[in-house]
C-alpha positions as CSV (number, residue, x, y, z in Angstrom):
1,X,-0.1,0.0,0.0
2,X,1.1,3.5,-0.9
3,X,2.5,5.6,2.4
4,X,1.1,8.9,3.2
5,X,4.3,10.6,2.9
6,X,4.6,14.0,4.3
7,X,7.7,16.3,4.7
8,X,8.4,15.6,8.9
9,X,8.4,11.6,6.9
10,X,10.5,12.4,4.8
11,X,13.1,14.3,7.1
12,X,12.5,11.3,9.9
13,X,13.7,8.7,6.8
14,X,16.5,11.0,6.6
15,X,16.3,11.5,3.2
16,X,16.9,15.3,3.2
17,X,20.5,15.3,3.8
18,X,22.6,11.9,3.1
19,X,19.9,9.9,1.1
20,X,18.9,13.0,-1.7
21,X,21.1,14.7,-4.4
22,X,23.3,17.7,-3.5
23,X,21.9,20.6,-4.1
24,X,24.9,21.7,-6.6
25,X,22.6,19.0,-8.9
26,X,19.8,21.6,-9.4
27,X,20.9,24.1,-12.1
28,X,22.2,27.7,-10.8
29,X,19.4,29.3,-13.2
30,X,16.3,27.6,-15.1
31,X,13.6,28.9,-17.6
32,X,10.1,27.3,-17.3
33,X,7.2,27.8,-20.0
34,X,3.7,28.3,-18.8
35,X,0.4,29.0,-20.0
36,X,-0.3,32.7,-20.0
37,X,-0.4,35.3,-17.3
38,X,-3.8,35.3,-15.7
39,X,-3.9,31.4,-16.2
40,X,-3.7,29.1,-13.0
41,X,-0.6,27.4,-14.2
42,X,1.4,30.5,-14.4
43,X,0.3,30.9,-11.2
44,X,1.5,28.0,-9.7
45,X,4.7,27.2,-11.9
46,X,5.4,31.0,-9.9
47,X,4.7,30.0,-6.6
48,X,7.0,27.1,-7.3
49,X,9.6,29.1,-8.8
50,X,9.6,31.4,-5.8
51,X,9.7,28.6,-3.2
52,X,12.7,27.0,-5.0
53,X,14.4,30.4,-5.4
54,X,14.4,30.8,-1.7
55,X,15.3,27.5,-0.6
56,X,17.7,26.7,-3.3
57,X,19.6,29.9,-4.4
58,X,18.4,29.1,-7.6
59,X,17.1,31.5,-10.1
60,X,14.2,30.2,-12.4
61,X,12.3,33.0,-14.9
62,X,8.7,32.0,-16.1
63,X,8.4,32.2,-20.0
64,X,4.2,32.0,-20.5
65,X,2.7,31.5,-23.8
66,X,-1.0,31.2,-24.7
67,X,-0.4,28.5,-27.1
68,X,0.6,25.0,-27.1
69,X,3.0,25.6,-29.9
70,X,4.2,28.6,-28.2
71,X,5.3,26.6,-24.7
72,X,6.8,23.3,-26.4
73,X,8.8,25.3,-29.1
74,X,11.4,27.0,-26.7
75,X,11.4,23.3,-25.3
76,X,12.8,21.6,-28.5
77,X,15.2,24.2,-29.1
78,X,16.6,24.3,-25.4
79,X,15.8,27.9,-24.5
80,X,13.5,26.5,-22.1
81,X,14.2,23.6,-19.6
82,X,10.7,22.7,-18.2
83,X,7.2,23.0,-19.2
84,X,4.3,23.4,-16.8
85,X,2.1,22.1,-19.5
86,X,-1.4,20.4,-20.0
87,X,-2.4,18.1,-22.7
88,X,-0.2,19.3,-25.2
89,X,1.9,16.7,-23.8
90,X,-0.3,13.8,-24.7
91,X,-0.9,15.5,-28.0
92,X,3.1,15.5,-28.5
93,X,3.8,12.2,-27.7
94,X,1.2,11.0,-30.1
95,X,1.8,13.6,-32.9
96,X,-1.7,14.5,-33.0
97,X,-3.1,18.3,-34.0
98,X,-0.1,20.8,-34.4
99,X,2.2,18.1,-33.5
100,X,1.1,16.2,-36.8
101,X,3.1,18.4,-38.8
102,X,6.2,17.2,-40.5
103,X,8.4,19.4,-38.2
104,X,7.1,18.3,-35.3
105,X,6.1,14.7,-34.7
106,X,5.9,12.7,-31.7
107,X,8.2,14.2,-28.9
108,X,9.5,11.8,-26.4
109,X,8.4,13.9,-23.4
110,X,8.7,12.5,-19.7
111,X,6.6,13.9,-16.5
112,X,8.2,14.5,-13.0
113,X,5.2,15.6,-11.1
114,X,1.6,16.8,-12.2
115,X,-1.4,17.3,-10.1
116,X,-5.0,16.5,-10.7
117,X,-7.7,19.0,-12.0
118,X,-10.7,19.6,-13.3
119,X,-11.7,21.3,-16.7
120,X,-15.7,22.5,-17.2
121,X,-17.3,25.0,-18.9
122,X,-17.4,28.3,-17.6
123,X,-20.4,30.3,-18.3
124,X,-21.1,34.0,-17.4
125,X,-24.1,33.9,-15.0
126,X,-26.1,36.2,-17.2
127,X,-26.2,34.1,-20.2
128,X,-29.3,32.0,-19.4
129,X,-26.9,29.1,-20.1
130,X,-27.5,26.4,-17.2
131,X,-27.1,22.9,-19.1
132,X,-24.2,21.9,-21.8
133,X,-27.8,21.4,-24.0
134,X,-27.9,25.3,-23.8
135,X,-24.6,26.2,-25.4
136,X,-26.6,25.3,-28.8
137,X,-26.3,28.7,-30.9
138,X,-23.9,30.2,-27.9
139,X,-20.9,32.2,-28.2
140,X,-18.3,29.8,-27.1
141,X,-14.4,30.3,-26.8
142,X,-12.3,28.5,-29.4
143,X,-8.4,29.3,-28.7
144,X,-5.7,29.6,-31.7
145,X,-3.4,27.4,-31.5
146,X,-4.6,25.9,-28.6
147,X,-5.5,21.8,-29.3
148,X,-5.5,21.3,-25.0
149,X,-8.0,23.9,-24.8
150,X,-10.2,23.0,-27.7
151,X,-10.4,19.1,-27.7
152,X,-11.7,19.5,-23.9
153,X,-14.6,22.0,-25.1
154,X,-15.3,19.8,-28.2
155,X,-15.4,16.9,-25.8
156,X,-18.1,18.4,-23.7
157,X,-19.9,19.5,-26.5
158,X,-19.8,15.8,-27.7
159,X,-21.4,15.0,-24.0
160,X,-24.4,17.1,-25.2
161,X,-24.5,15.6,-28.5
162,X,-23.4,18.8,-29.8
163,X,-20.5,19.9,-32.1
164,X,-18.5,23.3,-33.0
165,X,-20.9,23.4,-36.0
166,X,-23.7,24.1,-33.2
167,X,-22.1,26.8,-31.5
168,X,-20.9,30.3,-32.4
169,X,-17.4,29.6,-32.2
170,X,-15.4,32.8,-31.0
171,X,-11.8,32.4,-32.3
172,X,-9.6,34.2,-29.4
173,X,-5.5,34.3,-29.3
174,X,-4.7,33.0,-25.9
175,X,-5.9,30.8,-23.3
176,X,-6.0,34.0,-21.1
177,X,-7.9,35.8,-23.8
178,X,-10.9,33.0,-23.8
179,X,-11.4,34.0,-19.9
180,X,-11.2,37.4,-20.0
181,X,-13.9,37.6,-23.0
182,X,-16.4,36.4,-20.4
183,X,-15.8,39.2,-18.3
184,X,-15.6,41.5,-21.2
185,X,-19.0,40.4,-22.7
186,X,-17.1,39.1,-25.6
187,X,-18.0,35.4,-25.5
188,X,-20.6,33.6,-23.3
189,X,-19.1,30.6,-22.6
190,X,-15.5,29.0,-22.3
191,X,-13.3,25.8,-21.5
192,X,-11.3,26.2,-18.7
193,X,-9.7,24.9,-15.2
194,X,-11.6,26.4,-12.2
195,X,-8.8,28.6,-10.6
196,X,-7.8,31.2,-13.0
197,X,-7.2,34.8,-11.9
198,X,-9.8,35.7,-14.6
199,X,-12.7,33.5,-13.3
200,X,-12.6,34.9,-9.7
201,X,-12.7,38.3,-11.4
202,X,-15.6,37.1,-13.4
203,X,-17.4,35.7,-10.2
204,X,-17.3,39.0,-8.5
205,X,-18.4,40.8,-11.7
206,X,-21.8,42.0,-12.8
207,X,-21.9,38.8,-15.0
208,X,-21.0,36.2,-12.2
209,X,-19.9,32.3,-13.1
210,X,-21.9,29.6,-13.6
211,X,-20.4,25.8,-14.3
212,X,-22.8,23.4,-16.1
213,X,-22.8,20.0,-14.8
214,X,-21.4,17.6,-17.1
215,X,-23.4,14.2,-17.4
216,X,-22.7,11.7,-14.5
217,X,-20.4,8.9,-15.8
218,X,-23.4,6.4,-15.3
219,X,-24.8,8.4,-18.3
220,X,-22.7,5.9,-20.5
221,X,-24.0,6.9,-23.9
222,X,-22.8,10.5,-23.5
223,X,-19.1,9.3,-22.0
224,X,-19.0,7.0,-24.8
225,X,-19.6,9.9,-27.4
226,X,-16.8,12.2,-25.4
227,X,-14.3,9.4,-25.6
228,X,-14.7,9.3,-29.3
229,X,-13.2,12.6,-29.4
230,X,-10.8,12.1,-26.2
231,X,-10.3,8.9,-24.4
232,X,-7.9,10.6,-21.7
233,X,-11.0,12.5,-19.5
234,X,-13.2,10.9,-16.6
235,X,-15.7,12.8,-14.3
236,X,-14.9,14.3,-11.2
237,X,-16.7,16.3,-8.4
238,X,-15.3,19.7,-8.1
239,X,-15.2,21.7,-5.2
240,X,-12.4,23.9,-5.9
241,X,-12.2,27.0,-7.9
242,X,-14.4,30.6,-8.6
243,X,-17.9,29.8,-7.6
244,X,-17.4,26.2,-6.1
245,X,-17.7,25.2,-2.6
246,X,-18.2,22.0,-1.1
247,X,-22.1,23.2,-0.5
248,X,-21.9,24.5,-4.4
249,X,-19.9,21.5,-6.6
250,X,-19.9,20.9,-9.9
251,X,-19.5,17.5,-12.3
252,X,-16.3,18.5,-14.4
253,X,-13.7,16.4,-16.3
254,X,-10.7,15.0,-14.2
255,X,-7.0,15.3,-16.0
256,X,-3.6,16.4,-14.9
257,X,-2.5,20.1,-14.6
258,X,0.1,21.5,-14.6
259,X,2.3,18.6,-15.5
260,X,6.0,19.5,-14.7
261,X,7.2,17.8,-18.1
262,X,10.9,17.9,-19.5
263,X,12.6,15.7,-22.9
264,X,13.4,12.4,-21.9
265,X,17.1,13.1,-22.3
266,X,17.5,16.1,-19.4
267,X,20.1,14.6,-17.0
268,X,18.6,11.9,-14.7
269,X,20.5,13.9,-11.6
270,X,19.1,17.1,-12.5
271,X,15.4,15.4,-12.7
272,X,16.5,13.8,-9.4
273,X,17.2,17.1,-7.7
274,X,14.5,19.1,-9.0
275,X,11.9,16.4,-7.9
276,X,13.2,16.0,-4.5
277,X,13.3,20.3,-4.3
278,X,9.5,20.6,-5.5
279,X,8.1,17.9,-2.8
280,X,10.5,19.0,-0.1
281,X,9.2,22.4,0.0
282,X,5.8,21.6,-0.4
283,X,5.0,23.7,2.9
284,X,6.5,27.1,1.0
285,X,3.9,27.1,-1.7
286,X,1.1,25.0,-0.3
287,X,-1.2,27.7,0.6
288,X,-0.6,30.1,-2.6
289,X,-4.3,29.2,-3.8
290,X,-7.0,26.3,-3.3
291,X,-5.8,24.4,-5.7
292,X,-2.2,24.1,-4.1
293,X,-2.9,21.3,-1.8
294,X,-2.8,18.8,-4.5
295,X,0.6,19.2,-5.4
296,X,1.2,17.3,-2.7
297,X,3.7,13.6,-3.5
298,X,0.6,11.7,-2.7
299,X,-1.3,12.4,-5.9
300,X,1.0,14.6,-7.9
301,X,3.8,11.6,-7.8
302,X,1.2,9.0,-9.1
303,X,0.1,7.8,-12.7
304,X,-1.5,8.2,-14.9
305,X,0.1,11.3,-16.6
306,X,0.1,12.4,-20.1
307,X,3.8,10.9,-20.7
308,X,6.0,8.6,-18.9
309,X,7.6,9.6,-15.9
310,X,11.1,10.5,-15.9
311,X,13.9,7.8,-14.8
312,X,15.0,10.5,-12.2
313,X,11.5,11.6,-10.7
314,X,11.3,7.7,-10.4
315,X,14.1,7.1,-8.4
316,X,13.2,9.7,-6.0
317,X,9.5,9.0,-5.6
318,X,10.2,5.4,-5.0
319,X,13.0,6.4,-2.3
320,X,10.4,8.6,-0.4
321,X,7.9,5.1,-0.5
322,X,5.1,6.9,-3.1
323,X,6.1,4.9,-6.1
324,X,4.8,1.0,-6.4
325,X,4.8,-2.0,-8.5
326,X,1.8,-1.0,-10.1
327,X,3.1,2.7,-11.2
328,X,6.1,0.6,-12.9
329,X,4.0,-1.4,-14.4
330,X,2.0,1.7,-16.0
331,X,5.3,3.3,-17.2
332,X,6.4,0.6,-18.8
333,X,3.0,0.0,-20.5
334,X,2.7,4.0,-21.3
335,X,6.5,4.0,-22.5
336,X,5.7,0.8,-24.6
337,X,2.7,3.2,-26.6
338,X,5.3,6.2,-26.9
339,X,8.1,4.2,-28.3
340,X,5.4,2.3,-31.1
341,X,3.9,6.3,-32.0
342,X,7.8,7.1,-32.7
343,X,8.3,3.9,-34.9
344,X,5.0,4.4,-36.6
345,X,6.0,8.0,-37.3
346,X,9.2,6.7,-38.8
347,X,7.6,4.0,-41.1
348,X,4.8,6.3,-42.4
349,X,7.6,9.1,-43.3
350,X,9.4,6.1,-45.2
351,X,6.0,5.0,-47.0
352,X,5.4,9.0,-47.6
353,X,9.0,9.1,-49.2
354,X,8.2,5.9,-51.2
355,X,4.6,6.9,-52.7
356,X,5.8,10.6,-53.3
357,X,3.2,12.1,-51.1
358,X,3.2,16.1,-51.4
359,X,4.1,17.6,-47.8
360,X,0.7,19.4,-48.1
361,X,-0.9,15.9,-47.8
362,X,1.5,14.5,-44.8
363,X,-1.2,15.2,-42.0
364,X,-4.0,13.2,-43.9
365,X,-1.3,10.4,-44.8
366,X,-0.7,10.6,-40.7
367,X,-4.0,10.3,-39.9
368,X,-5.0,7.5,-42.1
369,X,-1.5,5.4,-41.0
370,X,-2.8,5.9,-37.4
371,X,-6.1,4.9,-38.0
372,X,-4.9,1.8,-39.6
373,X,-1.6,0.9,-37.6
374,X,-1.8,2.7,-33.7
375,X,-5.8,3.4,-32.8
């Protein structure tokens, strides 16, 4: 059985001193990417960075971006060391959406930690929208170059038997702009996490905020429609966030966000040291927002996540009693899937070259190849 790990327990086990990587294994400076300013991901990355800067004497700069490519490209080029990411991790490892382009393909990513999160349809309280079905004909935000957000919105529409064609799709330039639009009255609904700064502002504004319940997971027909769009979400009862409480919960989608993400070739010792630092200094950032307690290692340090865990993180999590044999089995299966996608991408590229598939047909070719060989 997994232990309930606390900071005191780690200290008692002697892991903070001799049993851990030396402070010198943590880089003296790092750059992290995150969702844009105003998002909960930016707030949480900033809080953890501040804690590590004070406790470990390391300098960390946050590079925010409102798009999946904007967060991933600096990681790929080496300008950014780590990403506080969402489901773009899944899309990047699976070479889906923006990552199906020939210049991308499956990315060999790993996760260190990732807290459980919820995602729902935030609705302006004065829009008269009480159910997902009421979204028909309403203005729903669509974030440019952000499949991580848009696929969740599409999945929630599917729960109600709707598609993007059934709503007034309002294209916005960034994730923060989507929730800002609720305050400014340019959209009526936006897919989002529950703890973003803009949402608390919306809650206190004249418009107010409403979270239409998703169908319970006992509604198998609805959830089957969702899983045809994206099979990686489940239902959860959310009590944390703008307009939510234990007395006023909502049924939303569960996933992991943010996930501390890195490329697989990052040094095991560095990953070990960073995982250690984030876990051991939990008390320095745990009260920054209502969602921060979910960064506790008992939940943030366990699968499932959108990519395999890094070996450096696993080594530390195993040492403190969080990582189990069942987690090892999950990670092995996830690694096998990622390796399979990478192999099929290479096979598809060889086949496209043989068949002289033009560049503008590549994405369609890859989608067909995936359907035959992966899905």
